[in-house]
C-alpha positions in Angstrom: 0.0 0.0 0.0 2.9 2.4 0.9 4.5 1.6 -2.4 1.5 2.9 -4.3 1.0 6.0 -2.2 1.6 9.4 -3.7 3.8 11.5 -1.4 2.7 14.8 -2.7 -0.9 14.0 -1.9 0.0 12.8 1.6 1.8 16.1 2.2 -1.3 18.1 1.5 -3.8 15.8 3.3 -2.0 15.1 6.6 -1.5 18.6 7.9 1.7 19.5 9.7 2.9 15.9 9.7 2.3 15.6 6.0 5.7 16.7 4.7 7.6 14.4 7.1 5.4 11.4 6.2 5.8 12.2 2.5 9.6 12.2 2.9 9.5 8.8 4.6 7.2 7.3 2.0 9.5 8.6 -0.8 12.5 7.0 0.9 10.7 3.7 1.2 9.6 3.8 -2.4 13.2 4.6 -3.6 14.6 1.7 -1.6 11.8 -0.8 -2.2 14.0 -2.9 -4.5 16.1 -4.1 -1.5 13.8 -3.2 1.4 10.9 -5.5 0.5 13.1 -8.7 0.1 14.9 -7.8 3.3 11.7 -7.5 5.3 10.5 -10.8 3.9 13.8 -12.5 4.9 13.5 -10.9 8.3 10.0 -12.3 8.7 11.2 -15.7 7.7 14.1 -15.6 10.2 11.9 -14.4 13.0 9.4 -17.2 12.3 12.1 -19.9 12.5 13.8 -18.2 15.5 10.5 -18.4 17.4 10.2 -22.0 16.4 13.7 -22.8 17.6 13.3 -20.9 20.9 9.8 -22.2 21.7 7.0 -20.6 23.7 7.9 -18.7 26.9 5.4 -20.8 28.8 7.2 -24.0 27.7 10.5 -22.7 29.0 8.9 -21.9 32.3 7.4 -25.4 32.5 10.7 -27.1 31.5 12.6 -25.1 34.2 10.0 -26.3 36.8 10.3 -29.9 35.5 14.1 -29.8 35.8 14.1 -28.3 39.2 11.6 -30.8 40.5 13.6 -33.6 39.0 16.7 -32.3 40.8 14.9 -32.2 44.1 13.6 -35.7 43.7 17.0 -37.2 43.0 19.2 -35.2 45.2 16.8 -34.4 48.0 17.2 -31.4 50.3 20.7 -30.0 50.0 20.6 -27.5 52.9 23.7 -25.3 53.0 25.1 -26.6 49.8 25.6 -24.8 46.5 23.0 -25.4 43.8 25.7 -25.9 41.1 27.2 -28.8 43.1 24.3 -31.0 42.3 22.9 -30.1 38.8 20.4 -31.3 36.2 21.0 -30.2 32.6 18.8 -30.8 29.6 20.8 -30.9 26.4 19.2 -30.5 23.0 20.5 -31.9 19.7 20.8 -29.1 17.2 22.9 -27.9 14.3 25.3 -25.0 14.5 25.6 -22.3 11.9 27.6 -24.4 9.3 24.6 -26.7 9.0 25.6 -27.9 5.5 28.9 -29.4 6.7 29.2 -33.0 8.1 29.7 -33.3 11.8 27.9 -30.1 12.7 25.4 -31.7 15.1 25.8 -30.7 18.7 24.3 -31.4 22.1 23.7 -27.9 23.4 22.6 -26.9 27.0 18.9 -26.0 26.8 17.7 -25.8 30.4 19.7 -26.2 33.7 18.4 -26.5 37.2 18.3 -23.7 39.7 19.6 -20.2 38.9 23.4 -20.5 38.9 26.1 -21.8 36.6 24.0 -21.3 33.5 26.7 -19.8 31.4 29.9 -21.3 29.9 28.4 -24.7 29.9 30.1 -27.5 27.9 28.7 -28.4 24.5 29.4 -31.7 22.9 29.7 -32.4 19.1 28.1 -35.6 17.9 29.0 -36.9 14.5 26.8 -39.8 13.2 29.8 -40.9 11.1 32.0 -41.3 14.1 30.1 -43.1 16.9 32.0 -43.9 20.0 34.3 -40.8 19.8 35.1 -38.5 22.8 31.9 -36.5 22.8 31.3 -36.1 26.5 29.1 -37.9 28.9 26.1 -36.5 27.2 27.3 -37.8 23.9 27.8 -41.2 25.5 24.2 -41.2 26.7 23.1 -40.1 23.2 24.7 -43.2 21.7 23.6 -45.6 24.4 20.6 -47.7 25.0 19.2 -46.7 28.4 20.9 -44.6 31.0 24.6 -44.3 31.7 26.2 -43.8 35.1 29.6 -43.3 36.6 30.8 -42.6 40.2 34.0 -42.1 42.2 35.8 -40.0 39.6 39.2 -38.5 40.5 39.1 -35.0 41.9 40.7 -32.9 39.2 43.0 -29.9 40.0 45.7 -28.2 38.0 48.2 -30.4 39.8 46.4 -33.7 38.9 48.5 -36.4 37.3 48.2 -37.4 33.7 46.8 -40.7 34.9 44.0 -39.0 36.8 43.1 -36.9 33.8 43.1 -40.0 31.6 40.9 -42.0 34.1 38.4 -39.1 34.2 38.4 -38.8 30.4 37.9 -42.5 29.9 35.0 -42.7 32.4 33.2 -39.5 31.2 34.1 -39.5 27.5 35.4 -35.9 27.8 38.7 -35.4 26.0 41.7 -34.7 28.2 42.5 -31.5 26.3 39.0 -30.2 27.1 39.4 -31.1 30.8 42.7 -29.4 31.1 41.2 -26.3 29.4 38.2 -26.3 31.8 38.5 -28.4 34.9 35.4 -30.3 36.0 34.5 -30.5 39.7 31.9 -33.3 39.2 32.7 -36.6 40.7 29.6 -38.5 39.6 27.3 -38.5 36.5 24.0 -40.0 35.3 22.5 -39.4 31.9 19.8 -40.7 29.6 18.6 -39.9 26.1 15.2 -38.2 25.9 12.6 -38.4 23.1 10.0 -36.1 21.5 7.3 -37.8 19.4 9.3 -41.0 19.5 12.4 -39.4 18.0 15.7 -38.7 19.9 15.6 -35.1 21.0 18.4 -34.6 23.5 20.0 -35.8 26.7 19.2 -35.3 30.4 22.4 -35.1 32.5 22.9 -35.2 36.2 26.3 -34.3 37.7 27.4 -33.9 41.3 30.5 -33.0 43.3 29.7 -36.0 45.5 31.6 -39.2 44.8 28.3 -41.1 44.5 25.0 -40.4 42.9 21.8 -42.3 43.6 21.2 -44.2 40.3 18.1 -45.9 41.6 16.4 -42.6 42.4 17.4 -41.2 39.0 16.1 -44.3 37.2 12.9 -44.1 39.1 12.5 -40.4 38.6 12.9 -40.5 34.8 10.3 -43.3 34.6 7.9 -41.3 36.7 8.3 -38.0 35.0 9.2 -38.9 31.4 5.6 -38.7 30.3 5.4 -35.0 31.2 8.7 -34.2 29.5 7.6 -36.0 26.3 4.6 -33.7 26.2 6.7 -30.5 26.7 9.5 -31.2 24.2 7.3 -31.3 21.0 6.2 -27.7 21.9 9.7 -26.4 21.5 
C-alpha cells in the first residue's frame, strides 16, 4: 500500500505531519527494490527463530520440571551450592555451518536452579564417528538406556596425567577439554530423551559428591518422562 501511495498528496492531506510522512514514503519507495526482500527475509528468520526458541510458557514449565527432578533425585541440600548438584537438559541441534558434516551438537537448553547457566560445555556428535570422545552427554546419546559413573578423580591443575586419563575414559570428555576447563563433578548419570518418539536430546545429572543415587534417577525418569515427552514437542 505504501509503495503505491503518492507522497505529494499525503503532504497536502495530513496537515503538519504531512511533509515528514511524505519524505518517509518517498525514501521507502526509492529503496523498495532491496527493502521488500529484506523484510520478507527478516519475517522468515523471526518465524524460524520463534520455532527454535519455543513458547515462553514452555520454557517456564521445563525449568520447573528440571528443578523438581533435581529435588527428587538429590533431595534437600541445605547449606550446599546449587551448582554442586545439577540437572541439565541438552538439545540436539545444528550450529551455523549446518551444511557441513559433523555439525550436530548437544547444546545446553535448560539447567536446574539459577546458577552456573553460562559457559556450559557443548558436545559435538558426529553420526559418522560413533564412540568418539563427545562427552558424557554424547555417551548417553549413543547408548541404550541410562549411563552412570561414580568415584571419579578430583581434578585440579596439579592432577596427574593418569588422573586426567581416568576421568576422560570414564566420562568420555577429552583430556584436552578437561585441562582447558577443569570439571569438579565426581559422579554423573544421563539418559537420552525423546520427542514424538524421536531422539531429542539428553538429560544429564552431575554432582561433586563421589556417589549419585542411580536408583532414584532411574525411578524419577520413569515417573516424569511422560510430562517431559509432552513438553518437548512444543519447542
